[in-house]
MIGUMI-852868 format. One record per residue (C-alpha): residue in one letter; x, y, z. Coordinates in pm, 1 decimal. Layout:
# MIGUMI-852868
<lovo><r>A</r><c1>X</c1><c2>Y</c2><c3>Z</c3></lovo>
...
# end
This chain:
# MIGUMI-852868
<lovo><r>M</r><c1>1454.0</c1><c2>-6195.0</c2><c3>880.0</c3></lovo>
<lovo><r>R</r><c1>1488.2</c1><c2>-5998.7</c2><c3>1203.8</c3></lovo>
<lovo><r>K</r><c1>1668.7</c1><c2>-5720.3</c2><c3>1022.5</c3></lovo>
<lovo><r>Q</r><c1>1391.5</c1><c2>-5698.3</c2><c3>762.0</c3></lovo>
<lovo><r>L</r><c1>1125.3</c1><c2>-5676.4</c2><c3>1032.9</c3></lovo>
<lovo><r>F</r><c1>1318.9</c1><c2>-5399.9</c2><c3>1207.3</c3></lovo>
<lovo><r>I</r><c1>1351.7</c1><c2>-5202.8</c2><c3>883.0</c3></lovo>
<lovo><r>L</r><c1>980.4</c1><c2>-5246.8</c2><c3>807.1</c3></lovo>
<lovo><r>A</r><c1>889.6</c1><c2>-5127.4</c2><c3>1157.0</c3></lovo>
<lovo><r>A</r><c1>1115.3</c1><c2>-4822.7</c2><c3>1126.1</c3></lovo>
<lovo><r>V</r><c1>974.0</c1><c2>-4729.7</c2><c3>786.6</c3></lovo>
<lovo><r>S</r><c1>619.6</c1><c2>-4778.7</c2><c3>913.6</c3></lovo>
<lovo><r>C</r><c1>681.4</c1><c2>-4549.3</c2><c3>1213.4</c3></lovo>
<lovo><r>A</r><c1>839.8</c1><c2>-4284.4</c2><c3>993.6</c3></lovo>
<lovo><r>A</r><c1>550.8</c1><c2>-4296.4</c2><c3>748.6</c3></lovo>
<lovo><r>T</r><c1>290.2</c1><c2>-4250.0</c2><c3>1022.2</c3></lovo>
<lovo><r>A</r><c1>475.7</c1><c2>-3975.9</c2><c3>1210.2</c3></lovo>
<lovo><r>Q</r><c1>269.3</c1><c2>-3658.0</c2><c3>1223.2</c3></lovo>
<lovo><r>A</r><c1>415.2</c1><c2>-3334.5</c2><c3>1097.0</c3></lovo>
<lovo><r>A</r><c1>401.8</c1><c2>-3041.5</c2><c3>1336.5</c3></lovo>
<lovo><r>P</r><c1>112.1</c1><c2>-2801.8</c2><c3>1273.7</c3></lovo>
<lovo><r>L</r><c1>183.9</c1><c2>-2543.1</c2><c3>1005.2</c3></lovo>
<lovo><r>M</r><c1>307.1</c1><c2>-2221.1</c2><c3>1173.5</c3></lovo>
<lovo><r>S</r><c1>367.2</c1><c2>-2393.1</c2><c3>1508.0</c3></lovo>
<lovo><r>S</r><c1>691.3</c1><c2>-2343.5</c2><c3>1701.3</c3></lovo>
<lovo><r>D</r><c1>824.0</c1><c2>-2681.5</c2><c3>1585.8</c3></lovo>
<lovo><r>W</r><c1>732.9</c1><c2>-2603.0</c2><c3>1226.9</c3></lovo>
<lovo><r>A</r><c1>897.1</c1><c2>-2258.9</c2><c3>1253.5</c3></lovo>
<lovo><r>N</r><c1>1217.8</c1><c2>-2419.6</c2><c3>1376.3</c3></lovo>
<lovo><r>Q</r><c1>1222.6</c1><c2>-2644.5</c2><c3>1067.8</c3></lovo>
<lovo><r>A</r><c1>1140.8</c1><c2>-2343.0</c2><c3>848.6</c3></lovo>
<lovo><r>C</r><c1>1440.3</c1><c2>-2164.0</c2><c3>1001.7</c3></lovo>
<lovo><r>Q</r><c1>1663.8</c1><c2>-2455.2</c2><c3>906.3</c3></lovo>
<lovo><r>Y</r><c1>1521.8</c1><c2>-2450.0</c2><c3>554.1</c3></lovo>
<lovo><r>W</r><c1>1581.5</c1><c2>-2071.8</c2><c3>529.8</c3></lovo>
<lovo><r>N</r><c1>1951.2</c1><c2>-2130.1</c2><c3>599.5</c3></lovo>
<lovo><r>T</r><c1>1980.1</c1><c2>-2367.0</c2><c3>300.2</c3></lovo>
<lovo><r>N</r><c1>1809.9</c1><c2>-2137.7</c2><c3>46.8</c3></lovo>
<lovo><r>P</r><c1>2053.7</c1><c2>-1915.6</c2><c3>-149.4</c3></lovo>
<lovo><r>A</r><c1>1787.1</c1><c2>-1657.1</c2><c3>-237.0</c3></lovo>
<lovo><r>L</r><c1>1710.2</c1><c2>-1609.3</c2><c3>132.1</c3></lovo>
<lovo><r>T</r><c1>2066.1</c1><c2>-1624.1</c2><c3>261.1</c3></lovo>
<lovo><r>T</r><c1>2249.5</c1><c2>-1433.5</c2><c3>-12.9</c3></lovo>
<lovo><r>E</r><c1>2010.0</c1><c2>-1209.5</c2><c3>-208.3</c3></lovo>
<lovo><r>L</r><c1>1848.1</c1><c2>-1069.7</c2><c3>105.2</c3></lovo>
<lovo><r>A</r><c1>2185.1</c1><c2>-988.1</c2><c3>257.4</c3></lovo>
<lovo><r>E</r><c1>2249.2</c1><c2>-745.3</c2><c3>-26.5</c3></lovo>
<lovo><r>K</r><c1>1905.4</c1><c2>-584.5</c2><c3>-61.7</c3></lovo>
<lovo><r>W</r><c1>1710.6</c1><c2>-625.6</c2><c3>259.7</c3></lovo>
<lovo><r>A</r><c1>1908.7</c1><c2>-687.3</c2><c3>576.3</c3></lovo>
<lovo><r>K</r><c1>2076.6</c1><c2>-347.6</c2><c3>610.8</c3></lovo>
<lovo><r>N</r><c1>1746.7</c1><c2>-193.1</c2><c3>717.3</c3></lovo>
<lovo><r>D</r><c1>1755.8</c1><c2>-328.3</c2><c3>1073.5</c3></lovo>
<lovo><r>A</r><c1>1742.0</c1><c2>-8.7</c2><c3>1285.7</c3></lovo>
<lovo><r>G</r><c1>2101.1</c1><c2>-76.4</c2><c3>1391.6</c3></lovo>
<lovo><r>R</r><c1>1998.2</c1><c2>-387.8</c2><c3>1587.3</c3></lovo>
<lovo><r>G</r><c1>2175.0</c1><c2>-642.9</c2><c3>1368.7</c3></lovo>
<lovo><r>Y</r><c1>1854.3</c1><c2>-842.0</c2><c3>1305.8</c3></lovo>
<lovo><r>K</r><c1>1503.7</c1><c2>-828.0</c2><c3>1161.2</c3></lovo>
<lovo><r>V</r><c1>1197.1</c1><c2>-1001.2</c2><c3>1301.2</c3></lovo>
<lovo><r>I</r><c1>916.6</c1><c2>-1175.4</c2><c3>1115.4</c3></lovo>
<lovo><r>H</r><c1>593.4</c1><c2>-1267.4</c2><c3>1294.7</c3></lovo>
<lovo><r>M</r><c1>358.8</c1><c2>-1499.7</c2><c3>1108.7</c3></lovo>
<lovo><r>Y</r><c1>43.9</c1><c2>-1695.3</c2><c3>1172.8</c3></lovo>
<lovo><r>R</r><c1>-257.4</c1><c2>-1858.3</c2><c3>1015.6</c3></lovo>
<lovo><r>T</r><c1>-554.1</c1><c2>-1619.9</c2><c3>1028.4</c3></lovo>
<lovo><r>D</r><c1>-804.3</c1><c2>-1899.8</c2><c3>1085.8</c3></lovo>
<lovo><r>C</r><c1>-605.0</c1><c2>-2013.4</c2><c3>1392.9</c3></lovo>
<lovo><r>G</r><c1>-582.5</c1><c2>-1664.7</c2><c3>1544.3</c3></lovo>
<lovo><r>E</r><c1>-311.6</c1><c2>-1412.8</c2><c3>1618.1</c3></lovo>
<lovo><r>A</r><c1>-243.7</c1><c2>-1576.3</c2><c3>1955.9</c3></lovo>
<lovo><r>T</r><c1>-78.3</c1><c2>-1864.0</c2><c3>1762.9</c3></lovo>
<lovo><r>K</r><c1>181.0</c1><c2>-1648.3</c2><c3>1585.2</c3></lovo>
<lovo><r>V</r><c1>543.4</c1><c2>-1752.5</c2><c3>1576.3</c3></lovo>
<lovo><r>E</r><c1>860.2</c1><c2>-1557.3</c2><c3>1517.0</c3></lovo>
<lovo><r>M</r><c1>1165.1</c1><c2>-1586.9</c2><c3>1297.5</c3></lovo>
<lovo><r>T</r><c1>1466.9</c1><c2>-1371.1</c2><c3>1379.5</c3></lovo>
<lovo><r>I</r><c1>1699.4</c1><c2>-1305.7</c2><c3>1086.3</c3></lovo>
<lovo><r>S</r><c1>2053.4</c1><c2>-1179.7</c2><c3>1140.2</c3></lovo>
<lovo><r>T</r><c1>2324.9</c1><c2>-1081.3</c2><c3>895.1</c3></lovo>
<lovo><r>K</r><c1>2666.7</c1><c2>-1232.9</c2><c3>949.6</c3></lovo>
<lovo><r>G</r><c1>2945.9</c1><c2>-1289.1</c2><c3>703.2</c3></lovo>
<lovo><r>G</r><c1>2747.6</c1><c2>-1136.3</c2><c3>418.5</c3></lovo>
<lovo><r>K</r><c1>2455.1</c1><c2>-1377.6</c2><c3>460.6</c3></lovo>
<lovo><r>T</r><c1>2111.7</c1><c2>-1343.5</c2><c3>616.2</c3></lovo>
<lovo><r>T</r><c1>2070.6</c1><c2>-1630.9</c2><c3>856.4</c3></lovo>
<lovo><r>C</r><c1>1772.4</c1><c2>-1743.2</c2><c3>1055.2</c3></lovo>
<lovo><r>V</r><c1>1910.0</c1><c2>-1746.2</c2><c3>1409.9</c3></lovo>
<lovo><r>Y</r><c1>1585.8</c1><c2>-1816.3</c2><c3>1596.7</c3></lovo>
<lovo><r>A</r><c1>1238.3</c1><c2>-1948.1</c2><c3>1526.3</c3></lovo>
<lovo><r>G</r><c1>965.7</c1><c2>-2034.8</c2><c3>1770.5</c3></lovo>
<lovo><r>P</r><c1>753.7</c1><c2>-1861.9</c2><c3>2032.3</c3></lovo>
<lovo><r>I</r><c1>747.9</c1><c2>-1482.3</c2><c3>2022.0</c3></lovo>
<lovo><r>Q</r><c1>1056.0</c1><c2>-1324.6</c2><c3>2179.1</c3></lovo>
<lovo><r>H</r><c1>1006.2</c1><c2>-972.6</c2><c3>2041.7</c3></lovo>
<lovo><r>A</r><c1>650.9</c1><c2>-876.4</c2><c3>2137.3</c3></lovo>
<lovo><r>E</r><c1>683.0</c1><c2>-526.6</c2><c3>1992.3</c3></lovo>
<lovo><r>L</r><c1>773.4</c1><c2>-500.1</c2><c3>1625.9</c3></lovo>
<lovo><r>N</r><c1>927.6</c1><c2>-197.4</c2><c3>1457.6</c3></lovo>
<lovo><r>Y</r><c1>725.6</c1><c2>-183.9</c2><c3>1135.2</c3></lovo>
<lovo><r>D</r><c1>995.7</c1><c2>28.9</c2><c3>970.7</c3></lovo>
<lovo><r>V</r><c1>1214.5</c1><c2>-284.1</c2><c3>965.7</c3></lovo>
<lovo><r>D</r><c1>1012.4</c1><c2>-584.7</c2><c3>1091.5</c3></lovo>
<lovo><r>Y</r><c1>725.1</c1><c2>-779.4</c2><c3>938.1</c3></lovo>
<lovo><r>K</r><c1>399.1</c1><c2>-939.1</c2><c3>1044.6</c3></lovo>
<lovo><r>M</r><c1>222.2</c1><c2>-1165.6</c2><c3>796.1</c3></lovo>
<lovo><r>H</r><c1>-84.8</c1><c2>-1380.0</c2><c3>814.7</c3></lovo>
<lovo><r>A</r><c1>-312.0</c1><c2>-1565.7</c2><c3>578.0</c3></lovo>
<lovo><r>E</r><c1>-577.8</c1><c2>-1834.9</c2><c3>588.9</c3></lovo>
<lovo><r>T</r><c1>-437.8</c1><c2>-2188.6</c2><c3>596.1</c3></lovo>
<lovo><r>K</r><c1>-568.4</c1><c2>-2244.3</c2><c3>242.2</c3></lovo>
<lovo><r>R</r><c1>-375.2</c1><c2>-1941.1</c2><c3>119.9</c3></lovo>
<lovo><r>W</r><c1>-48.6</c1><c2>-2043.0</c2><c3>290.8</c3></lovo>
<lovo><r>R</r><c1>-88.5</c1><c2>-2380.8</c2><c3>117.0</c3></lovo>
<lovo><r>E</r><c1>-145.8</c1><c2>-2214.1</c2><c3>-221.8</c3></lovo>
<lovo><r>M</r><c1>155.1</c1><c2>-1984.6</c2><c3>-181.2</c3></lovo>
<lovo><r>G</r><c1>367.3</c1><c2>-2276.5</c2><c3>-58.1</c3></lovo>
<lovo><r>A</r><c1>271.0</c1><c2>-2474.2</c2><c3>-369.5</c3></lovo>
<lovo><r>G</r><c1>385.0</c1><c2>-2184.8</c2><c3>-588.9</c3></lovo>
<lovo><r>E</r><c1>34.7</c1><c2>-2120.2</c2><c3>-726.4</c3></lovo>
<lovo><r>Y</r><c1>107.1</c1><c2>-1747.0</c2><c3>-699.4</c3></lovo>
<lovo><r>G</r><c1>371.7</c1><c2>-1518.5</c2><c3>-557.2</c3></lovo>
<lovo><r>P</r><c1>385.4</c1><c2>-1229.5</c2><c3>-314.2</c3></lovo>
<lovo><r>M</r><c1>260.8</c1><c2>-960.3</c2><c3>-551.6</c3></lovo>
<lovo><r>R</r><c1>-63.3</c1><c2>-1142.2</c2><c3>-627.2</c3></lovo>
<lovo><r>A</r><c1>-98.8</c1><c2>-1253.4</c2><c3>-265.0</c3></lovo>
<lovo><r>M</r><c1>-81.3</c1><c2>-895.5</c2><c3>-139.2</c3></lovo>
<lovo><r>M</r><c1>-278.7</c1><c2>-733.8</c2><c3>-421.9</c3></lovo>
<lovo><r>F</r><c1>-573.6</c1><c2>-968.5</c2><c3>-375.6</c3></lovo>
<lovo><r>G</r><c1>-556.5</c1><c2>-955.4</c2><c3>5.4</c3></lovo>
<lovo><r>R</r><c1>-467.9</c1><c2>-1322.4</c2><c3>39.8</c3></lovo>
<lovo><r>L</r><c1>-163.4</c1><c2>-1234.7</c2><c3>248.3</c3></lovo>
<lovo><r>K</r><c1>-209.6</c1><c2>-970.3</c2><c3>515.4</c3></lovo>
<lovo><r>F</r><c1>112.3</c1><c2>-784.2</c2><c3>564.5</c3></lovo>
<lovo><r>E</r><c1>251.7</c1><c2>-515.7</c2><c3>795.1</c3></lovo>
<lovo><r>G</r><c1>601.8</c1><c2>-381.8</c2><c3>761.3</c3></lovo>
<lovo><r>P</r><c1>812.8</c1><c2>-184.2</c2><c3>515.4</c3></lovo>
<lovo><r>K</r><c1>616.8</c1><c2>-249.6</c2><c3>194.3</c3></lovo>
<lovo><r>G</r><c1>857.7</c1><c2>-54.5</c2><c3>-28.0</c3></lovo>
<lovo><r>E</r><c1>1144.1</c1><c2>-267.3</c2><c3>96.2</c3></lovo>
<lovo><r>A</r><c1>945.1</c1><c2>-586.0</c2><c3>34.1</c3></lovo>
<lovo><r>M</r><c1>869.6</c1><c2>-472.9</c2><c3>-322.0</c3></lovo>
<lovo><r>K</r><c1>1243.8</c1><c2>-452.1</c2><c3>-391.0</c3></lovo>
<lovo><r>V</r><c1>1303.4</c1><c2>-814.4</c2><c3>-291.5</c3></lovo>
<lovo><r>M</r><c1>1014.8</c1><c2>-997.4</c2><c3>-459.5</c3></lovo>
<lovo><r>G</r><c1>1234.6</c1><c2>-1292.1</c2><c3>-570.3</c3></lovo>
<lovo><r>P</r><c1>1356.4</c1><c2>-1378.7</c2><c3>-221.3</c3></lovo>
<lovo><r>F</r><c1>1014.5</c1><c2>-1293.2</c2><c3>-75.6</c3></lovo>
<lovo><r>E</r><c1>862.5</c1><c2>-1550.9</c2><c3>-308.6</c3></lovo>
<lovo><r>Q</r><c1>1112.9</c1><c2>-1805.4</c2><c3>-178.0</c3></lovo>
<lovo><r>F</r><c1>995.2</c1><c2>-1722.9</c2><c3>173.9</c3></lovo>
<lovo><r>L</r><c1>632.4</c1><c2>-1783.4</c2><c3>73.3</c3></lovo>
<lovo><r>L</r><c1>729.1</c1><c2>-2123.5</c2><c3>-68.9</c3></lovo>
<lovo><r>I</r><c1>844.8</c1><c2>-2244.1</c2><c3>274.6</c3></lovo>
<lovo><r>P</r><c1>498.0</c1><c2>-2381.4</c2><c3>368.7</c3></lovo>
<lovo><r>G</r><c1>531.7</c1><c2>-2609.8</c2><c3>65.9</c3></lovo>
<lovo><r>K</r><c1>888.2</c1><c2>-2712.4</c2><c3>152.0</c3></lovo>
<lovo><r>V</r><c1>849.4</c1><c2>-2776.5</c2><c3>525.6</c3></lovo>
<lovo><r>A</r><c1>582.5</c1><c2>-3030.8</c2><c3>613.5</c3></lovo>
<lovo><r>G</r><c1>307.3</c1><c2>-2915.5</c2><c3>844.9</c3></lovo>
<lovo><r>D</r><c1>-40.4</c1><c2>-3042.0</c2><c3>916.9</c3></lovo>
<lovo><r>D</r><c1>-356.8</c1><c2>-2833.1</c2><c3>919.8</c3></lovo>
<lovo><r>A</r><c1>-428.9</c1><c2>-2859.6</c2><c3>1292.4</c3></lovo>
<lovo><r>C</r><c1>-410.1</c1><c2>-2519.1</c2><c3>1456.8</c3></lovo>
<lovo><r>P</r><c1>-96.4</c1><c2>-2473.2</c2><c3>1667.8</c3></lovo>
<lovo><r>A</r><c1>-142.5</c1><c2>-2471.4</c2><c3>2044.7</c3></lovo>
<lovo><r>K</r><c1>-182.5</c1><c2>-2123.9</c2><c3>2190.0</c3></lovo>
# end
């Protein structure tokens, strides 16, 4: 009986636990972990995307929810090692200045991140209709639409609530 009560309490706590806000530092850390399990992001990008890193050995992605403001943006740092692109950092901004020849900044309304995360549309439609605001090497992004779509699915794969992240 005691064991059953303990299990019920544990399940109840887990069910009521709040997800970190979408695009918060905690959420970004979980997104980084997800990145490292996705073959399209770890393998396909290594071949077609990661070499353009200005000789630094990494690329930086800044992202945020437009309705929460640019001050809430988070960063993912992607490095290539052993023929794979790996997310090596995610959280508060460490690289304040981006090199838009190699790095990316993306933002969209919460509603749009949710739609992209649910797979309702991919990167081409998101950019063409202005649903995803994007700065960075657009030609390079066009060459890796498959992996880029996998990136845009992350908001649907990593739980996050709609509260704006703390600034």
